[in-house]
N, C-alpha and C positions, 0 to 999 in steps of 0.2 A: 661500291659505288657510293658518292657522297651525296644526299639532299640537298635540294635547295636551300632549306632551311635552315642547315647544318651549315655550308657555304655562305650564307648571310652571317649566319651567327659568328663564326670564325672571323669574317672581316668585319663585324662590329667590334671584334675583342681587339684586333689587329689594329684598328683605327684608335680604338681608346687608349692601346700604349703607345701610340704615336701621339696623342692628344696629351696624356700623363707626361711623358718624355719633354714635350714643349712647354709645359709647366716648369718642371723642375729644373731645365739646365739652359735657360736662355741668359745668356751673361755676355755683354759687350761694352764698348766704350759708348754706345748709346745709352747704358744703363746708368743712372744715378749714381756716383761716388758720395755716400754723404756718412756723415757721423752725426747719429740719431741722437736726439737726446730722448728724455721719458716721454714725452707728448708724441715722439716720431717725427718728431721734424726736424728739417737737413740743418745742418749748423751753417752759418754765414758764411758765403765764400764757396760753398761747395758746387759744384759743377752743375748746371742745367740738367732736367729731365730730359729725355728722350724716347721718342716712340719710333719705332721700327716694324718693318714687314719683313720675313722670311717665308721661303715657299719651298716645298719639297716633293716628290713623286715617291708615294708609297703605296707599292703593287699597284693596285689600278684605281689609285686614288689620288688627287690632288689636295697637299694638305698647306694652307696659308696660314700663318699667325704673325696677328698685330698685337706687339708686347712692348713694356717697361718694366724695367728691374731697378728697386733700389737697394743699394749694398752699404753696408756699413763698411769704414774707412779700411779695417782689414779684410775685407772681401766677404763678410758672411751676409747671408739674404738678410733683407729686412722686410720686403714685400715684393712680390713679384705679380703683376696681372698679364695674361693673356686671352687675347681673343681670338680663337681658334674656329678657322671654315674648311670642311672635308666635302669634297664634290667629287663625284666619278661614281664607283659600284657602290658607295654609301657615302649618303648626304648627311651632315649633321653640323651644327654651329653652336658653340658653347663659349663660355667665359670663367676663366679659371684664375682662381687666386692661390699663392704661396705665400706662406709667413713660417715664421721659424717654428720650433715642435716647443712641446710644454703648453698648447692652448688648451681652454675647456672647450671639449668637443658640443655639448649644445646647443649653446650660441650663436655659433654658426661665425660668419664673418658681416659685417654688416655694409654695405655698401651705398653711399651716399654722393649725389651730383649738387654742387652748388648749393647747398643746406636743405636740398629738397627730402623729402619722405624717405630713411634708409630703407632699403631691400636686404633680406637676410641670403646668404649666401651657403647653403648647408655644405659639410666639410665630406670630400668623398674618399680620402685615404690621408693616414699618417704616417711618416716613418721618421726614422733615428733623426734625420736632419732638416725636416720640414712638414707643413700639414697642408694639404690640397684641398679648395673648395672650388664646387661648380655649379653653374647657374645654365640653363639654356639661353643662348642668345640670341636677341629678337629683333626685328627692325627698329622699333621704338627705343631700343635700349640704346642700339647703336646712333640713332638720331640725338637722344639726350647728350651722349658723349662727346656728340659734334658742337653742339651748342653750349657745353657745360665749358666752364674754368677751370673748375678743382673737383679731383676725384678722393672723395677720401674711403679709405679701407680702415673697418675698426675690428681686431680680433681681440681676445679675452685671454688674458695670460692664466698662467698658475694660482696666480695670487688674487686671481677674482678684479683684476685691474684692467680697462680697458686700454689698447695701446692704437690708436689711432694712427693713419699716415696718410698725408696727404701728398697728391701727384697731381702734375699740373696735366692739363689737357690740351695744353699749347703744342700743335704738331701733329696731334692725333688723327685731322681728317686726312691730313696729307699724308700721313702714313697709311692710314685705312684704305684710301682711295689711289694711292700713287702706287708702284714699281716696286718688287720685293727687294731689298738690299742684297748686292752679290756677295758670294761666297769669300772672295779674295777681299772684300771691302769688310765684312766681317773680322777674317780673321786680322787685319791688318788694326781694327778698332779693339780688338779683344787685347793684340798684344801693347796698345797703348794705354789703354787699362791697368793690364797688369803693372807695365813700366811705373804708371803714376802713383798705384798702389804701394808699390814696393820702395819707392821713394818716400814716400808719406811715412812708412812704416820705419825707414831708416833714421828717417829725422827723428820720429817718434823715441826710438831706441836711443838716439845720440843726446837728447834732450835729458832722458830719464838716468842715461850714464855719468854725465855733468853734474845733474843733480845728486845723485849719489856720492860723486867724489868730492863736491860743495861739503857734503854734510858732515863725509870722513874730517875731510881738511878743519872742519870745526871743532 
Protein backbone atom coordinates (compact mmCIF):
# COMPACT_ATOMS: atom_id res chain seq x y z
CA UNK A 1 0.00 0.00 0.00
CA UNK A 2 1.37 3.43 -0.96
CA UNK A 3 1.30 6.14 1.71
CA UNK A 4 -0.09 9.59 0.89
CA UNK A 5 3.32 11.21 1.28
CA UNK A 6 4.83 8.77 -1.22
CA UNK A 7 2.02 9.44 -3.69
CA UNK A 8 2.55 13.17 -3.34
CA UNK A 9 6.30 12.79 -3.87
CA UNK A 10 5.80 10.72 -7.00
CA UNK A 11 3.26 13.20 -8.34
CA UNK A 12 5.66 16.07 -7.67
CA UNK A 13 8.48 14.25 -9.46
CA UNK A 14 6.19 13.57 -12.41
CA UNK A 15 5.26 17.25 -12.61
CA UNK A 16 8.94 18.22 -12.39
CA UNK A 17 9.66 15.99 -15.38
CA UNK A 18 6.86 17.71 -17.31
CA UNK A 19 8.19 21.13 -16.36
CA UNK A 20 11.71 20.25 -17.47
CA UNK A 21 10.39 18.85 -20.72
CA UNK A 22 8.44 22.02 -21.37
CA UNK A 23 11.56 24.11 -20.91
CA UNK A 24 13.78 21.86 -22.99
CA UNK A 25 11.78 21.37 -26.16
CA UNK A 26 9.54 24.33 -26.99
CA UNK A 27 10.04 25.10 -30.69
CA UNK A 28 7.57 26.63 -33.13
CA UNK A 29 7.37 29.42 -35.65
CA UNK A 30 6.37 31.73 -32.85
CA UNK A 31 10.00 31.45 -31.79
CA UNK A 32 12.46 33.98 -33.11
CA UNK A 33 14.69 32.76 -35.92
CA UNK A 34 17.66 34.98 -35.10
CA UNK A 35 21.29 35.24 -36.11
CA UNK A 36 22.68 36.27 -32.73
CA UNK A 37 25.82 38.34 -32.61
CA UNK A 38 28.35 38.46 -29.76
CA UNK A 39 26.00 40.53 -27.62
CA UNK A 40 23.11 38.18 -28.19
CA UNK A 41 21.13 40.68 -30.22
CA UNK A 42 19.16 39.48 -33.22
CA UNK A 43 20.46 40.35 -36.66
CA UNK A 44 18.56 43.09 -38.54
CA UNK A 45 15.57 41.74 -40.42
CA UNK A 46 15.13 38.69 -38.20
CA UNK A 47 11.49 37.68 -37.59
CA UNK A 48 9.87 39.28 -34.58
CA UNK A 49 9.73 37.47 -31.25
CA UNK A 50 6.57 35.69 -30.28
CA UNK A 51 5.01 34.59 -27.00
CA UNK A 52 2.58 31.67 -27.05
CA UNK A 53 0.86 29.34 -24.61
CA UNK A 54 0.42 25.58 -24.71
CA UNK A 55 -1.65 23.50 -22.28
CA UNK A 56 -1.78 19.75 -21.70
CA UNK A 57 -3.15 17.18 -19.30
CA UNK A 58 -0.52 15.26 -17.31
CA UNK A 59 -2.10 12.54 -15.15
CA UNK A 60 -4.20 14.44 -12.59
CA UNK A 61 -2.68 17.82 -13.41
CA UNK A 62 -3.23 20.58 -15.95
CA UNK A 63 0.05 22.06 -17.21
CA UNK A 64 0.20 25.37 -19.11
CA UNK A 65 3.40 26.96 -20.40
CA UNK A 66 3.74 30.52 -21.69
CA UNK A 67 6.99 30.59 -23.60
CA UNK A 68 9.30 32.31 -26.03
CA UNK A 69 12.27 30.69 -27.76
CA UNK A 70 15.19 32.40 -29.47
CA UNK A 71 16.91 30.25 -32.10
CA UNK A 72 20.00 30.78 -34.22
CA UNK A 73 19.64 30.61 -37.99
CA UNK A 74 20.81 27.00 -37.94
CA UNK A 75 18.12 26.06 -35.43
CA UNK A 76 20.37 25.96 -32.36
CA UNK A 77 18.96 27.17 -29.05
CA UNK A 78 20.05 30.67 -28.04
CA UNK A 79 17.66 31.16 -25.14
CA UNK A 80 14.27 29.78 -24.15
CA UNK A 81 12.03 31.09 -21.37
CA UNK A 82 8.89 29.42 -20.05
CA UNK A 83 6.38 30.35 -17.37
CA UNK A 84 4.95 27.04 -16.17
CA UNK A 85 1.70 26.68 -14.24
CA UNK A 86 0.72 23.29 -12.83
CA UNK A 87 -2.71 22.90 -11.22
CA UNK A 88 -4.65 19.92 -9.95
CA UNK A 89 -3.25 17.26 -7.65
CA UNK A 90 -0.01 19.22 -7.55
CA UNK A 91 0.01 23.02 -7.69
CA UNK A 92 3.19 24.75 -8.75
CA UNK A 93 4.29 27.86 -10.64
CA UNK A 94 7.80 28.39 -11.92
CA UNK A 95 9.83 30.33 -14.46
CA UNK A 96 12.46 28.36 -16.35
CA UNK A 97 15.21 29.60 -18.64
CA UNK A 98 17.17 27.37 -21.03
CA UNK A 99 20.55 28.42 -22.44
CA UNK A 100 23.30 26.63 -24.39
CA UNK A 101 25.79 24.46 -22.43
CA UNK A 102 29.32 25.50 -21.37
CA UNK A 103 27.99 28.03 -18.85
CA UNK A 104 29.53 29.00 -15.51
CA UNK A 105 27.17 27.54 -12.91
CA UNK A 106 27.68 29.71 -9.76
CA UNK A 107 26.61 33.03 -11.38
CA UNK A 108 23.31 31.54 -12.56
CA UNK A 109 21.25 33.54 -15.06
CA UNK A 110 20.48 37.20 -14.49
CA UNK A 111 16.90 38.30 -15.31
CA UNK A 112 16.28 41.99 -15.86
CA UNK A 113 13.12 43.82 -16.92
CA UNK A 114 13.49 47.27 -18.52
CA UNK A 115 16.76 48.13 -16.83
CA UNK A 116 15.53 47.18 -13.37
CA UNK A 117 17.57 45.37 -10.73
CA UNK A 118 18.76 41.97 -12.05
CA UNK A 119 17.38 38.88 -10.32
CA UNK A 120 19.50 35.74 -10.13
CA UNK A 121 18.03 32.45 -11.35
CA UNK A 122 19.99 29.42 -10.15
CA UNK A 123 20.65 26.52 -12.50
CA UNK A 124 18.53 23.43 -11.93
CA UNK A 125 20.48 21.07 -14.18
CA UNK A 126 22.77 20.95 -17.22
CA UNK A 127 22.73 18.47 -20.10
CA UNK A 128 24.85 18.08 -23.23
CA UNK A 129 22.63 20.39 -25.26
CA UNK A 130 21.52 22.99 -22.69
CA UNK A 131 21.44 24.24 -19.11
CA UNK A 132 18.13 24.92 -17.36
CA UNK A 133 17.64 27.47 -14.57
CA UNK A 134 14.50 27.78 -12.47
CA UNK A 135 12.88 30.15 -10.00
CA UNK A 136 9.42 30.21 -8.35
CA UNK A 137 6.96 32.29 -10.37
CA UNK A 138 5.19 35.01 -8.35
CA UNK A 139 2.25 37.29 -9.14
CA UNK A 140 4.58 40.29 -8.80
CA UNK A 141 6.92 38.80 -11.40
CA UNK A 142 4.05 38.27 -13.85
CA UNK A 143 2.82 41.83 -13.27
CA UNK A 144 6.30 43.20 -14.02
CA UNK A 145 6.51 41.19 -17.23
CA UNK A 146 3.09 42.46 -18.32
CA UNK A 147 4.11 46.07 -17.73
CA UNK A 148 7.59 45.68 -19.20
CA UNK A 149 8.95 46.32 -22.66
CA UNK A 150 12.03 44.08 -22.77
CA UNK A 151 13.31 41.10 -20.84
CA UNK A 152 17.09 40.58 -20.70
CA UNK A 153 18.46 37.17 -19.70
CA UNK A 154 22.22 37.04 -19.09
CA UNK A 155 24.26 33.87 -18.68
CA UNK A 156 28.05 33.64 -18.30
CA UNK A 157 29.86 31.40 -20.76
CA UNK A 158 32.95 29.28 -20.08
CA UNK A 159 35.18 32.19 -21.14
CA UNK A 160 33.63 34.17 -18.27
CA UNK A 161 31.99 36.51 -20.76
CA UNK A 162 28.38 37.69 -20.17
CA UNK A 163 25.92 36.64 -22.87
CA UNK A 164 22.86 38.93 -22.62
CA UNK A 165 19.82 38.04 -24.72
CA UNK A 166 17.07 40.63 -25.13
CA UNK A 167 13.53 39.33 -25.60
CA UNK A 168 10.67 41.68 -26.42
CA UNK A 169 7.70 41.48 -24.06
CA UNK A 170 5.31 42.56 -26.79
CA UNK A 171 2.49 40.03 -26.90
CA UNK A 172 3.30 38.56 -23.49
CA UNK A 173 0.08 39.71 -21.81
CA UNK A 174 -2.09 38.40 -24.64
CA UNK A 175 -0.37 35.01 -24.53
CA UNK A 176 -0.49 34.77 -20.73
CA UNK A 177 -4.16 35.75 -20.41
CA UNK A 178 -5.36 34.28 -23.70
CA UNK A 179 -6.20 30.83 -24.98
CA UNK A 180 -3.60 28.13 -25.58
CA UNK A 181 -2.38 27.47 -29.12
CA UNK A 182 -3.90 24.35 -30.67
CA UNK A 183 -1.76 21.32 -31.51
CA UNK A 184 -2.60 21.67 -35.22
CA UNK A 185 -1.52 25.32 -35.24
CA UNK A 186 1.73 24.41 -33.51
CA UNK A 187 2.46 21.66 -36.02
CA UNK A 188 1.74 23.98 -38.94
CA UNK A 189 3.90 26.72 -37.43
CA UNK A 190 6.79 24.37 -36.70
CA UNK A 191 6.81 23.15 -40.30
CA UNK A 192 6.84 26.75 -41.52
CA UNK A 193 9.80 27.53 -39.27
CA UNK A 194 11.73 24.46 -40.42
CA UNK A 195 11.11 25.31 -44.08
CA UNK A 196 12.31 28.87 -43.49
CA UNK A 197 15.46 27.69 -41.74
CA UNK A 198 16.18 25.15 -44.47
CA UNK A 199 15.83 27.85 -47.12
CA UNK A 200 18.28 30.12 -45.27
CA UNK A 201 20.72 27.24 -44.81
CA UNK A 202 20.55 26.45 -48.54
CA UNK A 203 21.14 30.10 -49.43
CA UNK A 204 24.13 30.32 -47.09
CA UNK A 205 25.61 27.11 -48.52
CA UNK A 206 25.20 28.39 -52.09
CA UNK A 207 26.95 31.67 -51.23
CA UNK A 208 29.85 29.73 -49.71
CA UNK A 209 30.11 27.46 -52.76
CA UNK A 210 30.05 30.46 -55.12
CA UNK A 211 32.78 32.17 -53.08
CA UNK A 212 34.93 29.04 -53.18
CA UNK A 213 34.48 28.71 -56.97
CA UNK A 214 35.41 32.38 -57.43
CA UNK A 215 38.54 31.91 -55.29
CA UNK A 216 39.63 28.88 -57.32
CA UNK A 217 39.05 30.74 -60.59
CA UNK A 218 41.42 33.47 -59.49
